[in-house]
Kinemage of the C-alpha trace (Angstrom):
@kinemage 1
@onewidth
@group {chain A} dominant
@subgroup {mainchain}
@vectorlist {calphas} color= white
{ca unk a 1} P 142.494 206.189 104.589
{ca unk a 2} L 139.616 204.206 105.994
{ca unk a 3} L 136.818 206.129 107.544
{ca unk a 4} L 135.099 203.141 109.179
{ca unk a 5} L 135.057 203.269 112.921
{ca unk a 6} L 136.551 200.395 114.890
{ca unk a 7} L 134.161 198.347 116.914
{ca unk a 8} L 135.268 198.022 120.558
{ca unk a 9} L 133.886 194.456 120.702
{ca unk a 10} L 136.410 193.476 117.980
{ca unk a 11} L 139.223 194.585 120.259
{ca unk a 12} L 137.818 192.488 123.142
{ca unk a 13} L 137.468 189.448 120.898
{ca unk a 14} L 141.069 189.844 119.743
{ca unk a 15} L 142.267 189.941 123.340
{ca unk a 16} L 140.302 186.747 124.204
{ca unk a 17} L 141.516 184.835 121.095
{ca unk a 18} L 144.057 182.096 121.762
{ca unk a 19} L 147.653 182.868 120.978
{ca unk a 20} L 149.492 181.613 117.929
{ca unk a 21} L 150.891 178.551 119.733
{ca unk a 22} L 147.468 177.444 120.938
{ca unk a 23} L 145.908 178.020 117.502
{ca unk a 24} L 148.636 175.915 115.844
{ca unk a 25} L 148.107 173.144 118.377
{ca unk a 26} L 144.335 173.156 117.752
{ca unk a 27} L 144.880 173.162 113.990
{ca unk a 28} L 147.259 170.212 114.329
{ca unk a 29} L 144.778 168.257 116.457
{ca unk a 30} L 141.943 168.898 113.975
{ca unk a 31} L 144.174 167.871 111.104
{ca unk a 32} L 145.131 164.624 112.842
{ca unk a 33} L 141.510 163.870 113.732
{ca unk a 34} L 140.477 164.444 110.136
{ca unk a 35} L 142.867 161.907 108.635
{ca unk a 36} L 141.283 158.937 106.913
{ca unk a 37} L 140.504 155.907 109.006
{ca unk a 38} L 142.429 152.811 107.956
{ca unk a 39} L 140.641 150.282 105.734
{ca unk a 40} L 140.416 147.752 108.543
{ca unk a 41} L 139.219 149.738 111.506
{ca unk a 42} L 138.438 147.417 114.420
{ca unk a 43} L 134.714 147.204 113.779
{ca unk a 44} L 132.723 145.400 116.446
{ca unk a 45} L 129.320 144.760 114.894
{ca unk a 46} L 129.156 145.942 111.290
{ca unk a 47} L 131.363 145.035 108.375
{ca unk a 48} L 131.734 148.111 106.241
{ca unk a 49} L 134.575 146.979 104.042
{ca unk a 50} L 135.740 143.761 102.414
{ca unk a 51} L 138.754 142.620 104.469
{ca unk a 52} L 140.101 140.927 101.347
{ca unk a 53} L 140.013 144.214 99.421
{ca unk a 54} L 143.002 144.320 97.111
{ca unk a 55} L 143.318 140.530 97.090
{ca unk a 56} L 140.314 139.828 94.852
{ca unk a 57} L 142.580 138.663 92.042
{ca unk a 58} L 143.595 135.609 94.130
{ca unk a 59} L 141.556 132.437 94.640
{ca unk a 60} L 139.592 132.704 97.893
{ca unk a 61} L 141.762 130.335 99.957
{ca unk a 62} L 144.950 132.104 98.870
{ca unk a 63} L 143.421 135.520 99.598
{ca unk a 64} L 142.488 134.414 103.124
{ca unk a 65} L 145.970 132.972 103.665
{ca unk a 66} L 147.603 136.194 102.435
{ca unk a 67} L 145.281 138.368 104.553
{ca unk a 68} L 145.996 136.210 107.601
{ca unk a 69} L 149.705 136.910 107.212
{ca unk a 70} L 149.304 140.593 106.354
{ca unk a 71} L 146.883 141.516 109.129
{ca unk a 72} L 147.998 139.007 111.771
{ca unk a 73} L 144.426 137.800 111.930
{ca unk a 74} L 142.554 134.528 112.003
{ca unk a 75} L 141.293 133.653 108.526
{ca unk a 76} L 138.709 131.139 109.665
{ca unk a 77} L 136.832 130.325 112.838
{ca unk a 78} L 138.297 127.642 115.097
{ca unk a 79} L 137.233 124.137 114.055
{ca unk a 80} L 135.340 123.714 117.350
{ca unk a 81} L 133.085 126.623 116.338
{ca unk a 82} L 132.213 124.959 113.011
{ca unk a 83} L 131.560 121.700 114.869
{ca unk a 84} L 129.207 123.535 117.227
{ca unk a 85} L 127.382 125.028 114.218
{ca unk a 86} L 127.081 121.497 112.797
{ca unk a 87} L 125.618 120.153 116.068
{ca unk a 88} L 123.174 123.066 116.252
{ca unk a 89} L 122.066 122.532 112.659
{ca unk a 90} L 123.501 125.794 111.287
{ca unk a 91} L 125.672 123.683 108.999
{ca unk a 92} L 123.860 120.991 107.025
{ca unk a 93} L 125.581 117.631 107.583
{ca unk a 94} L 124.316 116.376 104.206
{ca unk a 95} L 126.059 119.279 102.455
{ca unk a 96} L 129.256 118.619 104.410
{ca unk a 97} L 129.167 114.932 103.488
{ca unk a 98} L 128.502 115.792 99.824
{ca unk a 99} L 131.542 118.091 99.823
{ca unk a 100} L 133.685 115.353 101.344
{ca unk a 101} L 132.346 112.904 98.740
{ca unk a 102} L 133.296 115.348 95.959
{ca unk a 103} L 136.770 115.745 97.450
{ca unk a 104} L 137.265 111.963 97.737
{ca unk a 105} L 136.005 111.402 94.180
{ca unk a 106} L 138.412 114.044 92.869
{ca unk a 107} L 141.278 112.524 94.872
{ca unk a 108} L 140.440 109.053 93.567
{ca unk a 109} L 140.337 110.257 89.959
{ca unk a 110} L 143.890 111.634 90.294
{ca unk a 111} L 145.419 108.442 91.677
{ca unk a 112} L 147.724 106.524 89.339
{ca unk a 113} L 147.506 103.327 91.391
{ca unk a 114} L 144.293 101.379 91.664
{ca unk a 115} L 142.303 102.446 94.693
{ca unk a 116} L 139.551 100.103 95.773
{ca unk a 117} L 136.169 101.067 97.202
{ca unk a 118} L 137.172 100.064 100.740
{ca unk a 119} L 140.126 102.509 100.728
{ca unk a 120} L 137.899 105.248 99.348
{ca unk a 121} L 135.274 104.589 102.032
{ca unk a 122} L 137.948 104.667 104.748
{ca unk a 123} L 139.320 107.956 103.459
{ca unk a 124} L 135.806 109.423 103.451
{ca unk a 125} L 135.199 108.234 107.004
{ca unk a 126} L 138.533 109.565 108.279
{ca unk a 127} L 137.920 112.963 106.666
{ca unk a 128} L 134.462 113.206 108.212
{ca unk a 129} L 135.888 112.323 111.635
{ca unk a 130} L 138.622 114.926 111.242
{ca unk a 131} L 136.057 117.583 110.345
{ca unk a 132} L 133.340 116.727 112.806
{ca unk a 133} L 135.052 115.237 115.858
{ca unk a 134} L 138.673 116.290 116.081
{ca unk a 135} L 139.952 119.435 117.711
{ca unk a 136} L 142.039 121.792 115.690
{ca unk a 137} L 145.667 120.675 115.749
{ca unk a 138} L 147.659 122.370 118.451
{ca unk a 139} L 150.576 124.657 117.546
{ca unk a 140} L 153.525 122.517 116.513
{ca unk a 141} L 151.236 119.545 115.812
{ca unk a 142} L 149.875 119.594 112.281
{ca unk a 143} L 147.877 116.371 112.516
{ca unk a 144} L 145.848 114.591 115.182
{ca unk a 145} L 147.224 111.291 116.383
{ca unk a 146} L 146.195 108.043 114.741
{ca unk a 147} L 144.878 106.865 118.107
{ca unk a 148} L 142.546 109.863 118.342
{ca unk a 149} L 141.156 109.224 114.872
{ca unk a 150} L 140.722 105.509 115.570
{ca unk a 151} L 138.949 106.259 118.873
{ca unk a 152} L 136.421 108.465 117.057
{ca unk a 153} L 135.917 105.924 114.264
{ca unk a 154} L 135.298 103.156 116.802
{ca unk a 155} L 132.873 105.332 118.762
{ca unk a 156} L 130.903 106.006 115.571
{ca unk a 157} L 130.878 102.307 114.685
{ca unk a 158} L 129.729 101.394 118.200
{ca unk a 159} L 126.967 104.006 118.076
{ca unk a 160} L 125.819 102.663 114.707
{ca unk a 161} L 125.799 99.091 116.079
{ca unk a 162} L 123.640 100.253 118.998
{ca unk a 163} L 121.206 101.984 116.677
{ca unk a 164} L 122.256 105.444 117.822
{ca unk a 165} L 123.226 108.114 115.331
{ca unk a 166} L 126.883 109.111 115.141
{ca unk a 167} L 128.158 112.226 116.862
{ca unk a 168} L 127.915 114.357 113.746
């Protein structure tokens, strides 16, 4: 038999303690709060995790496309944002033109029919207009109209004739 005396303050503490139901509710709330945050918590200003985590085995473009479908997210900025960056100088127009030139050269090397320099130059010009002047296609419309492209090409030609730089 225990000879230790009971402390009256222990009895008071036991009376003030929450009941079993309340303790279970608190334990449940703590348990829920302690669960791991999902990989893609809606961060506002700091990227703490690679959003393409688990897709590293894919080429970049495919990983972005897959992530766009999986997370119902936008994989890239709207084209207008990139065009604004280009106008502000955040994107180097010479680098953009070099990338287009590489693309056109690769395309030309894969053609089985003869492609002359004029066709290659036109393709280059159309691609640059699409990238630098055209809005992103609207839903249901994959491509801008021919008239829109022609209008931009003519505006660039007119600006060049007047000694003014193009709108790039």
